[in-house]
C-alpha positions in Angstrom: -35.1 -75.1 -18.9 -33.5 -74.8 -22.2 -34.2 -71.0 -22.3 -32.7 -70.7 -18.9 -29.4 -72.4 -19.9 -29.2 -70.2 -23.0 -29.6 -67.1 -20.9 -27.0 -68.3 -18.5 -24.6 -69.1 -21.3 -25.0 -65.7 -22.9 -24.4 -64.0 -19.5 -21.3 -66.0 -18.8 -20.0 -65.3 -22.3 -20.6 -61.6 -21.9 -18.7 -61.4 -18.6 -15.7 -63.3 -20.1 -15.7 -61.1 -23.1 -15.8 -57.9 -20.9 -12.9 -59.2 -18.8 -10.7 -60.0 -21.8 -11.3 -56.6 -23.3 -10.6 -54.8 -20.0 -7.4 -56.8 -19.4 -6.1 -56.1 -22.9 -6.1 -52.3 -22.1 -2.9 -51.7 -20.3 -0.7 -48.6 -19.7 1.2 -47.4 -22.8 4.8 -48.5 -23.0 5.9 -45.2 -24.5 7.9 -43.3 -21.8 7.3 -39.9 -23.4 3.6 -39.8 -22.2 4.4 -40.8 -18.6 7.4 -38.6 -17.8 7.6 -34.8 -18.2 10.1 -33.4 -20.7 13.4 -32.0 -19.8 12.2 -28.5 -20.7 9.2 -28.9 -18.4 11.5 -30.1 -15.5 13.9 -27.2 -16.0 11.1 -24.6 -16.1 9.3 -26.1 -13.1 12.4 -26.3 -10.9 13.5 -22.7 -11.8 10.0 -21.4 -11.0 9.9 -23.2 -7.7 13.4 -21.9 -6.7 12.4 -18.3 -7.7 9.1 -18.6 -5.6 10.6 -20.1 -2.4 11.4 -17.5 0.3 14.6 -19.3 1.2 16.0 -19.5 -2.3 14.5 -16.6 -4.3 17.7 -14.5 -3.9 19.9 -17.3 -5.3 21.4 -17.1 -8.8 20.9 -20.7 -9.8 20.8 -22.2 -13.3 18.9 -25.4 -13.9 19.6 -27.8 -16.8 17.8 -31.1 -17.3 19.0 -33.9 -19.6 17.1 -37.3 -19.7 15.7 -36.6 -16.2 19.1 -35.7 -14.7 19.1 -32.2 -13.3 22.3 -30.1 -13.0 22.3 -27.1 -10.7 24.9 -24.4 -11.0 25.3 -20.9 -9.7 25.5 -19.2 -6.3 23.3 -19.3 -3.2 23.3 -17.0 -0.2 23.4 -19.6 2.6 23.9 -23.4 3.1 20.2 -23.7 4.0 19.3 -22.2 0.6 21.7 -24.6 -1.1 20.0 -27.6 0.5 16.6 -26.2 -0.3 17.4 -25.8 -4.0 18.6 -29.4 -4.2 15.5 -30.6 -2.3 13.2 -28.7 -4.8 15.0 -30.4 -7.7 14.8 -33.9 -6.2 11.1 -33.6 -5.4 10.2 -32.6 -9.0 8.3 -35.3 -10.9 10.4 -37.0 -13.6 13.8 -36.2 -12.0 16.1 -39.3 -11.8 19.2 -37.6 -10.4 20.4 -34.2 -9.2 24.0 -32.9 -9.7 24.3 -29.9 -7.3 27.2 -27.7 -8.3 26.0 -24.6 -6.6 28.3 -22.6 -4.3 27.6 -20.6 -1.2 28.5 -17.0 -1.6 31.1 -16.0 1.0 29.8 -13.5 3.5 31.4 -10.1 3.1 33.0 -9.2 6.3 32.5 -5.6 7.3 35.6 -3.4 6.9 37.4 -2.9 10.2 36.7 0.4 11.7 39.8 2.5 11.8 40.3 4.5 15.0 40.0 8.2 14.4 42.7 10.2 16.0 41.3 12.6 18.6 41.6 16.2 17.7 44.6 18.1 19.0 44.0 19.9 22.3 43.2 23.6 22.0 46.2 25.9 22.5 46.9 27.1 26.0 46.0 30.7 26.6 49.0 33.0 27.0 48.9 35.1 30.1 50.7 38.4 29.7 51.8 39.9 33.0 50.3 43.2 33.9 52.3 46.2 32.8 53.8 44.5 29.8 53.8 46.7 26.8 52.6 45.0 23.6 52.8 46.7 20.2 49.9 45.6 18.0 49.2 46.5 14.4 45.5 46.2 13.6 44.5 44.8 10.2 41.0 46.2 10.3 39.5 49.6 11.1 38.5 50.3 14.6 36.4 53.2 15.6 34.1 54.2 18.4 31.1 54.1 15.9 31.6 50.5 14.8 33.6 49.0 17.6 32.3 48.4 21.1 33.7 47.1 24.3 34.4 43.3 24.3 34.0 43.1 20.5 36.7 40.8 19.2 39.3 41.9 16.6 42.4 40.2 15.0 45.6 41.9 15.9 48.9 41.5 14.0 51.7 41.2 16.5 54.7 43.4 15.8 57.0 41.9 18.5 56.4 38.2 18.6 59.0 37.4 21.3 56.2 36.9 23.9 54.3 34.8 21.4 57.2 32.7 20.3 58.0 31.6 23.9 54.6 30.0 24.2 53.6 29.2 20.6 54.7 25.9 19.1 53.5 26.3 15.5 52.3 29.1 13.1 48.8 27.9 13.8 49.3 28.7 17.5 50.2 32.3 16.6 46.8 33.1 15.4 45.1 35.2 17.9 42.0 37.2 18.8 41.7 40.1 21.1 38.9 42.0 22.7 38.6 45.7 23.1 
């Protein structure tokens, strides 16, 4: 019986010793091992902002100091602005987020200016039959090179008929056919 009590005493003593050793091991009190560094927070937030499809076109700068994240720069939409802040808040080790980002104003398309319609073509001048018109030709005409209905440019000697109908020098340009 004595052997049995000694064995029981040794077993109890072993269990108590194990418990005391296990309880003495606690989490370290040094905060540097449990929280990520400010550089790690900054890099992780910037990487996640650059990878997210809603925020990748944003120009955001991230700065972390003692777990407080400051966001500056420009984002394309209010949705992207909220997403950037959400990414920063969800990062491990972040205590607070100061979002100073601004939404870029949407560039409005330039108003379309109405294009003035082209001026109407000049009205043809109808010369009554039997009217004599004196024409000086500024190019050579011959039966070898010229054919019926081939256009040529006459120079009008008497412009009285022309001036009655023509409003500007551009209207005085003419073409005639043989």
